[in-house]
N, C-alpha and C positions, 0 to 999 in steps of 0.2 A: 349878188344872188342871180343864178341863171333863171331864165323864164320858165314858168311851170309847164309841165307836160300833162295835159288834161285827158289824154287818151285812156288812162286807167283810173280816173278820178270820179267816183260817185256817179251822179246822174248825168254828168257830161261824157261819160264813157261811151254812150250811144249816140252822141252828137256827131254831126258831119265834121269832116276834117276842117272845112272852111270855118265853121262856127267855133271849133276848138282853137283854131289859129287866131281868130278875132279875139276870143276871150283871153288868150295868152298875151296878145299884144296890149290889151287894156289893163292887165293885172299889175298891181303895185305891191311890193313886198312889205311885210310887217313882221317884226320879231317881238315876242312877249317873254317877259321874265316869269319865273314861278310865282304864282299868286296874283299876277297882273290880270285885270279885268279887260277883256276886249270890248264887250258891249254889256250894258245893264238892261234888265227887264224894264220896259217902258220908255227907254231912250228912243229917239227918232233914229231910224236906220235906213240906209240906202245902198248897202254894200253886201255882197255875197263873199264868203271867204273859203278858200281851199287850203287845207292843212297839208304842209309838206314834211313837217317833222314835229315831234312833241305830242303832248296829250292835253286835251282841254275838257273841262267839265261844263255841261249844259245844265242849268238849274233854274227853278222858279221859286218864288216866295208866295206862300198863301197870304190871304189878308191878315192872318194872325202872326205873320212873320216866320212861319215854319218853312225851312228850305227843303225842297225835293229835287234830288238829282235825277234828271231825265235821261241823260246819256253821257258817255265818255267818248270823245272823238279823237281820232289820231290820223296818222299819215294816210292820205287818199280820201279823207272825208271832206264833204262840203257842208257849210253851215250858213244860215242867214239867207237862204234862197228866197224866202218870202219878200225880202227887201229888194231883190233883183227885179221882181215882177211888180211889186206894189210897195214903194217906200212908205214907212210908217213906224208906229211903236214896235220895239223889239218885244218878242213874246217870251224871251228867256235871257238869263245872264250867262255869259261865256267867260270862264276863268281858266287861265293856264295852270295846269298842275305841275308842269316842268317847262323849261325853255322850249318855246314853240315858234316855228316859222310858218307863216301863212302868206297867201296872196289874196288881195282884195280887189274886187271888180265893182265899180259904182254903177248904179242904175242909169244915171245921166250919160255916162260914157258909152254904155251899151246902146241906149236910144240914139245917140249921135252917130254911132257906127252903123246902125240899121238904116239911117238915111242914105248912106253911101252904098249899102248892100242890102236892099230890102228883102231879097230872097231868103236871107238868114232868119227872118222873123218867123217863117213857117217852121224851121228847125227848132227854134226856141219855144214855140207854142206846143209842139209835139213833146219836147222835154218837160215842159210844165205839166202836161197831162200825165206823162209817165211818173213824174214825182208825186202828183196828187194820188195816183193809183197806189203807189208804194206806201204813201202815208196812210191812206185808208186801210191798207192791209195791216200796217203796224198797229193802228188803233183797234182793229178787229181782234188781233192777237191779244192785245192787252185786256180786252173785255171777255173774250170767249175761251182763251186757253188757260189751263191751270198753271199754277206757279212753277212746278217742276218742268213742265214742257217749255214755258217761256224762258226759264233759266237755262235749260239745255240749248235752246235756239240761240240765246245771247252768247253763251260760251262758244258755240260753234262759229258764230259771227266774229267774235273777238280773235279766235285763233286763225281765222282765215281759211281759204280753200286748202283742201288736203293735197298733198303732193304725190 
């Protein structure tokens, strides 16, 4: 599998070329079969994943065991970014809906790379801030927008930019 190209991928799209190159050098490939679980809610996690093909479901279980699908991820999406910044329990389960190819980048590998190139840490801090801002916006939409508007925005997101 060829190294990932992060220039168009999620929150790494705005990263410096040097940071994208470092992340691509650290990435390890992973292929999932349909129905295979990448990570389970509550598992210890230390890896961020970039999806290069396929479709994945992000879901959580309530204390009563009711499953809620939070998102469907596909090519170009990143998931598990919390683990890149702060390894710990996974907040959701990720399951392949079809054969899916991903690239994983471990927190320990990123920290080791920062020791040889500390200037990239500022790039990563900026990206973390941008991601937190985006997540806050997503939560606000869930709380304050009506269902038809949220649905329309999700459909537009899924079909991608107009040509």
